[in-house]
C-alpha positions as CSV (number, residue, x, y, z in Angstrom):
1,M,-15.7,4.4,21.6
2,L,-15.0,2.7,18.3
3,L,-11.3,3.5,18.5
4,E,-10.9,1.8,21.8
5,T,-12.8,-1.2,20.5
6,L,-10.3,-1.6,17.7
7,I,-7.3,-1.5,20.1
8,N,-6.6,-4.9,21.6
9,P,-9.6,-6.3,19.8
10,K,-11.5,-9.4,20.9
11,P,-11.8,-12.3,18.4
12,K,-15.5,-11.5,17.7
13,T,-14.4,-7.9,16.8
14,T,-12.0,-9.3,14.2
15,V,-14.8,-11.4,12.7
16,Y,-17.2,-8.5,12.6
17,F,-14.5,-6.4,11.0
18,A,-13.9,-8.9,8.2
19,V,-17.6,-9.3,7.4
20,I,-18.3,-5.5,7.4
21,S,-15.1,-4.9,5.3
22,F,-16.2,-7.4,2.7
23,L,-19.6,-5.8,2.4
24,F,-18.1,-2.4,2.3
25,L,-15.8,-3.3,-0.6
26,A,-18.2,-5.5,-2.5
27,I,-21.7,-4.2,-2.5
28,P,-21.4,-0.6,-3.7
29,S,-18.9,-1.4,-6.4
30,L,-20.0,-4.8,-7.7
31,E,-21.8,-3.5,-10.8
32,V,-19.4,-0.6,-11.5
33,S,-16.3,-2.8,-11.2
34,L,-17.7,-5.6,-13.4
35,V,-18.8,-3.1,-16.1
36,N,-15.7,-0.9,-16.0
37,S,-12.8,-3.1,-15.1
38,Y,-13.5,-6.8,-15.0
39,S,-15.5,-7.3,-18.2
40,E,-12.3,-8.1,-20.1
41,F,-11.8,-11.2,-18.1
42,S,-13.4,-14.6,-18.9
43,Y,-14.7,-14.9,-15.3
44,P,-15.3,-11.4,-14.1
45,Y,-17.1,-12.4,-10.9
46,L,-14.2,-14.7,-9.9
47,I,-11.7,-11.9,-10.5
48,F,-13.9,-9.4,-8.7
49,F,-14.3,-11.5,-5.6
50,S,-10.6,-12.5,-5.7
51,S,-9.7,-8.8,-5.6
52,I,-11.9,-8.3,-2.5
53,L,-10.2,-11.3,-0.8
54,I,-6.7,-10.0,-1.7
55,L,-7.7,-6.6,-0.2
56,L,-8.8,-8.2,3.0
57,L,-5.6,-10.3,3.2
58,H,-3.7,-7.1,2.5
59,A,-5.4,-5.2,5.3
60,F,-4.8,-8.0,7.9
61,G,-1.3,-8.6,6.6
62,L,-0.4,-4.9,6.8
63,N,-1.8,-4.8,10.3
64,N,0.2,-7.8,11.4
65,L,3.4,-6.7,9.7
66,I,3.4,-3.4,11.6
67,Y,2.6,-5.0,14.9
68,N,5.0,-8.0,14.6
69,N,7.9,-5.7,13.7
70,N,7.2,-3.5,16.8
71,I,6.5,-0.4,14.7
72,I,3.2,0.1,16.4
73,K,3.4,-1.9,19.6
74,K,-0.3,-1.9,20.5
75,E,-2.2,-4.7,19.0
76,N,-5.0,-3.2,17.0
77,L,-7.2,-3.3,14.0
78,I,-6.9,0.4,13.3
79,I,-4.3,0.0,10.5
80,A,-6.6,-2.5,8.7
81,T,-9.6,-0.2,9.2
82,V,-7.9,2.8,7.8
83,F,-6.6,0.8,4.8
84,I,-10.0,-0.6,4.0
85,S,-11.6,2.9,4.4
86,L,-9.0,4.5,2.0
87,N,-10.0,1.8,-0.5
88,T,-13.2,3.7,-1.0
89,F,-11.5,5.2,-4.1
90,N,-10.8,1.7,-5.4
91,V,-13.2,0.5,-8.1
92,G,-11.7,-2.5,-9.9
93,I,-8.0,-2.1,-10.5
94,F,-7.0,-5.7,-10.3
95,K,-3.4,-5.3,-11.5
96,D,-2.7,-2.5,-9.0
97,I,-4.2,-4.5,-6.2
98,I,-1.9,-7.4,-7.0
99,S,1.1,-5.1,-7.2
100,S,0.3,-3.4,-3.9
101,F,-0.2,-6.9,-2.3
102,L,3.3,-8.0,-3.5
103,L,4.7,-4.8,-2.0
104,L,3.5,-6.0,1.4
105,F,6.0,-8.9,1.2
106,F,8.6,-6.5,-0.1
107,V,8.3,-4.2,2.9
108,N,8.1,-7.1,5.3
109,K,11.5,-8.4,4.1
110,L,13.0,-5.0,4.4
111,F,11.9,-4.9,8.1
112,E,13.2,-8.4,8.6
113,S,16.7,-7.2,7.6
114,Y,16.9,-5.2,10.8
115,Q,20.1,-5.9,12.9
116,K,21.3,-8.4,10.3
117,E,24.9,-7.7,9.1
118,Y,24.4,-9.7,5.9
119,P,20.7,-10.0,5.1
120,F,21.3,-11.6,1.7
121,N,18.1,-13.7,1.7
122,E,15.9,-10.6,2.5
123,I,17.7,-8.4,-0.1
124,F,17.4,-11.1,-2.8
125,I,13.6,-11.6,-2.2
126,C,13.1,-7.8,-2.2
127,S,14.9,-7.4,-5.5
128,L,13.0,-10.4,-6.9
129,I,9.7,-8.8,-6.1
130,I,10.7,-5.4,-7.6
131,S,11.7,-7.2,-10.8
132,L,8.3,-8.9,-11.0
133,L,6.6,-5.6,-10.4
134,V,8.7,-4.0,-13.1
135,I,7.4,-6.6,-15.6
136,I,3.9,-5.7,-14.6
137,N,4.5,-1.9,-14.6
138,S,7.8,-0.4,-15.5
139,I,7.3,2.7,-13.2
140,M,7.8,0.4,-10.2
141,V,11.5,0.5,-10.8
142,L,11.5,3.7,-8.7
143,L,11.0,1.5,-5.7
144,L,14.5,0.0,-6.1
145,P,16.3,2.8,-4.2
146,L,14.2,1.9,-1.2
147,I,16.5,-1.1,-0.7
148,V,19.5,1.2,-0.6
149,I,17.7,3.6,1.7
150,S,16.9,0.7,4.0
151,G,20.5,-0.4,4.0
152,L,21.6,3.0,5.1
153,I,19.0,3.2,7.8
154,F,19.5,-0.4,9.1
155,N,23.3,-0.3,8.6
156,F,23.7,-3.2,6.2
157,S,25.3,-1.3,3.3
158,N,27.7,-4.1,2.3
159,W,28.8,-4.3,-1.4
160,R,27.8,-8.0,-1.4
161,C,24.2,-7.0,-0.7
162,Y,24.1,-5.0,-3.9
163,I,25.5,-7.9,-5.9
164,V,22.7,-10.1,-4.4
165,S,20.2,-7.4,-5.2
166,L,21.4,-7.2,-8.8
167,I,21.0,-11.0,-9.2
168,G,17.5,-11.0,-7.7
169,L,16.5,-8.1,-10.0
170,S,17.9,-9.7,-13.2
171,M,16.6,-13.2,-12.8
172,P,12.8,-12.7,-13.5
173,L,13.6,-10.2,-16.3
174,L,16.0,-12.7,-17.9
175,I,13.5,-15.5,-17.6
176,Y,10.8,-13.3,-19.1
177,V,13.0,-12.4,-22.1
178,I,14.0,-16.0,-22.7
179,F,10.4,-17.2,-22.5
180,M,9.2,-14.5,-25.0
181,S,12.0,-15.4,-27.3
182,L,11.0,-19.1,-27.2
183,V,7.4,-18.5,-28.1
184,G,8.6,-16.4,-31.0
185,D,7.3,-13.1,-29.8
186,E,9.3,-10.0,-30.9
187,I,8.2,-7.9,-28.0
188,T,10.6,-6.4,-25.5
189,P,10.1,-7.1,-21.8
190,F,8.3,-3.8,-21.4
191,K,5.9,-3.9,-24.3
192,Y,2.9,-4.7,-22.1
193,V,3.8,-2.5,-19.2
194,S,2.7,1.1,-18.8
195,V,5.1,3.8,-19.8
196,P,5.3,6.7,-17.4
197,T,3.4,9.8,-18.2
198,F,4.3,13.2,-16.7
199,S,1.4,15.6,-17.4
200,D,-1.9,13.9,-18.0
201,N,-1.9,12.3,-14.5
202,I,-1.7,15.7,-12.8
203,A,-4.5,17.0,-14.9
204,E,-6.7,14.0,-14.1
205,L,-5.8,14.3,-10.4
206,L,-6.9,17.9,-10.4
207,I,-10.2,17.0,-12.1
208,F,-10.8,14.3,-9.5
209,Y,-10.0,16.8,-6.7
210,K,-12.4,19.4,-8.0
211,A,-15.2,16.8,-8.3
212,N,-14.6,15.4,-4.8
213,S,-13.0,18.4,-3.1
214,W,-14.6,18.0,0.4
215,V,-13.9,14.3,0.6
216,A,-10.3,14.8,-0.5
217,N,-9.9,17.7,1.9
218,I,-11.0,15.6,4.9
219,F,-8.5,12.8,4.0
220,I,-5.7,15.4,3.4
221,L,-6.5,17.1,6.7
222,I,-6.3,13.8,8.7
223,T,-3.2,12.7,6.8
224,T,-1.5,16.1,7.6
225,I,-2.5,15.9,11.3
226,S,-1.1,12.3,11.4
227,L,2.2,13.3,9.9
228,F,2.5,16.3,12.2
229,E,1.8,14.1,15.2
230,F,4.4,11.6,14.0
231,F,7.2,14.1,13.7
232,N,6.2,15.7,17.0
233,W,6.4,12.5,19.0
234,L,9.1,10.6,17.0
235,Y,11.7,11.0,19.7
236,K,9.6,8.9,22.1
237,K,9.6,5.8,19.9
238,S,12.1,3.0,20.1
239,I,15.1,3.0,17.9
240,R,13.7,0.1,15.8
241,S,10.3,1.8,15.4
242,R,12.0,5.1,14.5
243,K,14.1,3.6,11.8
244,S,11.2,1.6,10.4
245,F,9.1,4.7,10.2
246,F,11.8,6.5,8.3
247,I,11.7,3.6,5.8
248,L,7.9,3.9,5.6
249,L,8.3,7.6,5.1
250,S,10.7,6.9,2.2
251,Y,8.2,4.4,0.9
252,L,5.4,7.0,1.0
253,I,7.5,9.6,-0.8
254,I,8.5,7.2,-3.6
255,S,4.9,6.0,-3.9
256,I,3.8,9.6,-4.4
257,A,6.5,10.0,-7.1
258,I,5.2,6.9,-8.8
259,G,1.7,8.3,-8.7
260,I,2.9,11.6,-10.2
261,F,5.1,10.1,-12.9
262,G,3.1,7.0,-13.6
263,N,-0.6,6.9,-14.4
264,E,-3.6,7.7,-12.2
265,K,-4.1,4.1,-11.0
266,N,-0.5,4.0,-9.6
267,W,-1.7,6.2,-6.8
268,Y,-3.1,3.1,-5.3
269,I,0.2,2.0,-3.7
270,V,0.2,5.2,-1.6
271,L,-2.6,3.8,0.5
272,A,-0.5,1.3,2.5
273,P,2.1,3.7,3.9
274,I,-0.4,6.4,4.5
275,S,-2.6,4.0,6.4
276,V,0.3,3.3,8.9
277,F,0.9,7.0,9.6
278,I,-2.9,7.7,10.1
279,A,-3.3,4.6,12.3
280,N,-0.2,5.6,14.4
281,Y,-2.0,8.9,15.1
282,F,-5.3,7.3,16.0
283,T,-3.5,4.8,18.3
284,Y,-1.1,7.0,20.2
285,T,-2.4,10.6,20.3
286,K,-3.2,11.9,23.8
287,K,-6.1,14.0,22.5
288,R,-8.5,11.0,22.5
289,N,-11.7,13.1,22.1
290,L,-10.4,14.8,19.0
291,A,-9.1,11.5,17.7
292,N,-12.5,9.8,18.1
293,I,-14.3,12.7,16.3
294,L,-11.8,12.6,13.4
295,F,-12.1,8.8,13.2
296,Y,-15.9,9.0,13.0
297,V,-15.6,11.7,10.3
298,F,-13.0,9.6,8.5
299,I,-15.3,6.5,8.5
300,F,-18.4,8.5,7.5
301,T,-16.6,10.2,4.6
302,S,-15.4,6.9,3.3
303,L,-18.9,5.3,3.6
304,Y,-20.5,8.3,1.9
305,Y,-18.1,8.3,-1.0
306,R,-18.4,4.5,-1.4
307,C,-22.2,4.8,-1.5
308,M,-22.1,7.6,-4.1
309,I,-20.5,5.2,-6.5
310,I,-23.8,3.5,-7.2
311,I,-26.0,6.7,-7.2
């Protein structure tokens, strides 16, 4: 079975996965992405293939982050596979790919703060990353409470941590303002970032759902089953894994809020936390036959939608 092959994978399995993932991401969307999203760049092919490389690094990085922090203790490629499969909806959103990749380092630093009484370095880097993301897209400021939530869950709610966070948050913004002042530009730090919208995004989401209802329903069904399975078996996980999953759940909820109150492309950052919950289900569920069937349906649906892009 494919699921069992991806659990404790052999080196050649990892190589096959990387090649297949590259082809999956590149071939169906090459023409569409270059026409719709990368034509504004001087070197569209370079940007396009750079985005593919970043997605692959993100997939492997997310996989290793979850395993190395003992959140999912079985070594596997299921997280990476789910993440790549969910990228079937991604057709050239370079800025959002970069933002999501930076969030990988953000989440990693949050997890590294576990059992540290004064995780000043981790908090500083987390705040620094959020500040950079805010310059790219102002709606990302909604991720800032995740630092506070992590402090409450990991028990490092010291007032000095919040001072460090404030310093990390302010430094990139201050440098940005000074730089723009020196070059004589009158813009504010947020002139080139997207301003949150509150209604158009929901309308566009409904239009997308109606046009791709059966694909969306399958992904929603598998996500719902995965979340139900997570809550049903949460008590069996280790304390660290449990706390880390609550941070991921908070990350997922905030990401959904960013998708709702931002623009339609902001939904992209939801993929990483959802991938972990789905992979957790496929890795640990006792109903292996059902899991294998759902996994094949999941992969087929992703491939089908990806191929429909070029038809």
